[in-house]
C-alpha positions in Angstrom: 0.0 0.0 0.0 1.3 3.4 -0.9 2.3 5.8 1.9 3.6 9.3 2.0 7.4 9.2 2.0 10.0 11.8 3.0 12.7 12.3 0.4 16.1 13.7 1.0 18.3 14.8 -2.0 22.0 15.4 -2.6 23.2 17.1 -5.7 26.3 18.9 -7.1 24.9 20.8 -10.1 21.7 22.1 -11.8 19.3 19.7 -10.1 17.0 19.0 -13.0 16.4 15.5 -11.7 15.5 16.9 -8.3 13.0 19.3 -10.1 11.4 16.3 -11.9 10.9 14.6 -8.5 9.6 17.7 -6.9 7.1 18.2 -9.8 6.0 14.6 -9.5 5.4 15.0 -5.8 3.4 18.2 -6.4 1.3 16.5 -9.1 0.5 13.5 -6.9 2.4 11.0 -9.1 4.8 10.4 -6.2 3.1 10.2 -2.8 5.9 12.0 -1.0 7.7 15.3 -0.4 11.3 16.5 -0.5 12.4 17.4 3.0 16.0 18.7 2.4 18.5 19.4 -0.4 22.2 19.0 0.3 25.2 19.7 -1.8 29.0 19.5 -1.9 29.0 22.6 -4.0 28.1 26.0 -2.5 27.4 27.3 -6.0 25.1 24.4 -7.1 22.1 25.9 -9.0 20.0 23.0 -7.7 20.1 24.4 -4.2 18.0 27.4 -5.4 15.3 24.9 -6.6 14.8 23.9 -3.0 15.2 27.4 -1.5 12.6 29.0 -3.6 9.9 26.7 -2.4 11.0 26.6 1.2 12.9 23.2 1.3 15.8 23.3 3.8 19.2 23.3 2.1 22.8 22.8 3.3 26.3 22.5 1.9 29.3 20.5 3.0 32.5 21.6 1.2 34.3 18.4 0.3 37.1 20.3 -1.6 38.2 22.3 1.4 38.4 19.1 3.5 40.4 17.3 0.9 42.8 20.4 0.6 43.2 20.6 4.3 44.0 16.9 4.6 46.8 17.3 2.0 48.2 20.4 3.7 47.7 19.7 7.4 46.3 16.2 8.0 46.7 16.3 11.7 44.4 19.3 12.0 41.3 17.4 10.8 39.1 15.5 13.3 38.4 12.0 12.1 35.0 10.6 13.3 35.3 8.5 16.4 33.4 5.6 14.8 35.6 5.6 11.7 37.1 2.1 11.2 39.5 2.1 8.2 40.0 -1.7 8.2 36.3 -2.3 8.2 35.8 0.1 5.3 38.7 -1.3 3.3 37.2 -4.8 3.7 33.8 -3.6 2.2 34.8 -1.1 -0.4 34.9 -1.8 -4.2 36.6 1.5 -5.3 40.2 0.4 -5.0 41.4 -3.0 -6.4 43.6 -5.4 -4.5 47.2 -4.1 -4.6 46.2 -0.5 -5.0 48.2 2.3 -3.3 47.2 2.0 0.4 48.1 5.6 1.2 45.9 6.8 -1.6 43.0 4.7 -0.5 43.5 5.8 3.1 43.5 9.4 2.2 40.4 8.9 0.1 38.4 7.2 2.8 39.5 9.4 5.7 38.6 12.7 3.8 35.3 11.2 2.7 34.4 10.0 6.1 35.1 13.5 7.6 32.9 15.0 4.9 30.2 12.4 5.2 30.0 12.8 9.0 29.2 16.4 8.4 26.6 15.5 5.8 25.0 13.1 8.3 24.9 15.8 10.9 23.3 18.2 8.4 20.6 15.6 7.5 19.8 14.6 11.1 17.1 17.3 11.7 15.2 16.0 8.7 14.1 12.4 9.0 13.7 10.7 5.6 12.7 7.4 4.1 14.6 7.7 0.8 17.8 9.5 -0.2 18.1 10.3 -3.8 21.3 11.3 -5.5 20.4 13.9 -8.1 23.7 14.5 -9.9 25.7 14.2 -6.7 29.3 13.9 -8.0 30.8 12.2 -4.9 31.1 8.5 -4.3 29.5 7.5 -1.0 31.6 5.2 1.1 30.6 2.3 3.4 31.0 4.7 6.3 28.0 6.7 5.1 26.0 3.9 3.4 25.9 1.7 6.5 24.5 4.6 8.6 21.7 5.4 6.1 20.8 1.8 5.0 19.4 0.7 8.4 18.1 -2.5 6.8 20.7 -3.7 4.2 18.0 -6.0 2.6 15.9 -2.9 1.8 18.3 -0.2 0.6 17.1 3.4 0.6 19.8 5.3 -1.3 18.9 5.7 -5.0 21.0 7.1 -7.8 20.6 7.9 -11.5 23.4 7.4 -14.0 23.5 8.6 -17.6 24.4 5.3 -19.3 23.0 1.8 -19.5 24.9 0.2 -16.7 27.1 -1.7 -16.3 28.5 0.1 -19.4 30.3 3.4 -18.7 30.2 3.9 -15.0 31.9 7.0 -13.6 31.7 10.7 -14.2 31.0 11.0 -17.9 28.4 8.5 -19.0 27.1 10.5 -21.9 30.6 11.3 -23.2 31.7 7.7 -22.9 28.6 6.5 -24.7 29.1 9.0 -27.5 32.9 8.5 -27.9 32.5 4.7 -28.0 30.2 5.0 -31.0 27.2 3.3 -29.4 24.0 2.9 -31.4 21.9 2.8 -28.2 22.4 5.0 -25.1 20.3 5.4 -22.0 20.1 5.9 -18.3 19.9 3.7 -15.2 18.4 4.1 -11.8 20.0 1.9 -9.2 20.4 1.4 -5.4 23.8 2.5 -4.1 26.2 -0.1 -2.9 29.9 -0.1 -2.0 31.2 0.4 -5.5 31.0 3.1 -8.2 27.7 2.7 -10.0 27.6 -1.0 -9.3 24.4 -1.3 -7.2 21.3 -3.3 -8.0 19.4 -1.9 -11.0 15.9 -0.7 -10.5 15.0 0.6 -14.0 16.5 1.6 -17.3 15.4 3.6 -20.4 17.1 3.7 -23.8 17.3 6.0 -26.8 18.7 5.5 -30.3 21.9 7.2 -31.4 22.0 8.2 -35.1 24.9 9.3 -37.3 23.5 12.8 -37.1 23.6 13.0 -33.3 26.0 15.1 -31.4 27.1 14.8 -27.8 24.7 17.7 -27.0 21.8 16.0 -28.8 22.2 12.7 -27.0 22.4 14.5 -23.6 19.0 16.1 -24.5 17.5 12.8 -25.3 18.9 11.2 -22.2 17.9 13.9 -19.8 14.2 13.7 -20.9 14.4 9.9 -20.1 16.2 10.5 -16.8 13.4 12.8 -15.5 10.8 10.3 -16.4 12.6 7.2 -15.1 13.8 8.7 -11.8 10.3 9.8 -10.9 8.8 6.4 -11.8 11.4 4.6 -9.6 10.7 6.9 -6.7 7.0 6.3 -7.2 7.5 2.6 -7.0 9.6 3.0 -3.8 6.8 5.1 -2.2 4.3 2.4 -3.1 6.5 -0.2 -1.3 6.8 -2.2 -4.5 10.6 -2.6 -4.7 12.3 -5.7 -3.3 16.0 -6.5 -3.5 16.6 -10.2 -3.7 19.6 -12.4 -4.2 19.1 -15.0 -6.9 21.3 -17.8 -8.4 21.3 -19.3 -11.9 23.0 -22.6 -12.8 24.7 -22.9 -16.2 24.7 -26.1 -18.1 28.2 -27.0 -16.9 27.1 -26.6 -13.3 28.6 -23.2 -12.6 26.4 -21.0 -10.5 25.9 -17.3 -11.2 24.9 -15.2 -8.2 23.1 -11.9 -8.8 21.2 -9.3 -6.9 17.9 -8.3 -8.6 15.4 -5.6 -7.8 11.9 -7.0 -8.2 8.9 -4.8 -8.9 5.9 -6.1 -7.0 2.4 -6.0 -8.5 0.3 -2.9 -7.7 -2.2 -3.3 -4.9 -5.4 -1.4 -4.5 -5.5 1.1 -1.8 
């Protein structure tokens, strides 16, 4: 049964996906409301989308924290509950054998920033956290504090490619440069890797010889706004379930996968 949900949002840029979600809440498509908008960028235009309609906003300046760590690491206060070994055992950002000092610096600076984000979010209880163009990878430190029930994740992200193809910061550019005939967008739950979480929904568009990078971005954004709102709507209706499934190949090898199932609609 559908219930009114409280939606928190994090963004770094213009916030067009946030606007699509706000509009869907206002129209009644999504039974919910946005309760805060946070950013790592003080100049993010998306913050104004919240401010102008009275949604609380906040900023945590990641860049200044990263700079301070490089210049004076001993001056920064690491959260008391930060456990580097635990995070390294869970994360999927750095492969085995990666530079441990680089990984350490990454997770320490992110945990300091994420602790501040968690503090900023605390006055605004929420049921779902949407990343609406938030250009920072969330670490296990943050994810474990937000996903109170790991079997029912509540951090959602949208990515401008058909994952698992082209994760990272430039999904549209990677799709275009590769010469793909089909592009698209993906909404997924967030896990401990970069754009690797269980897929909720995808939409695709055709790429023609006449298309430019700008034209495929225009195609993709229209699909993003539609898809993200639809996935949030399904979450609000309690219709998303994350399940682990296995499939046995003819030779006996088992494939394990995590699938997001969409449950049938129930009458109110």
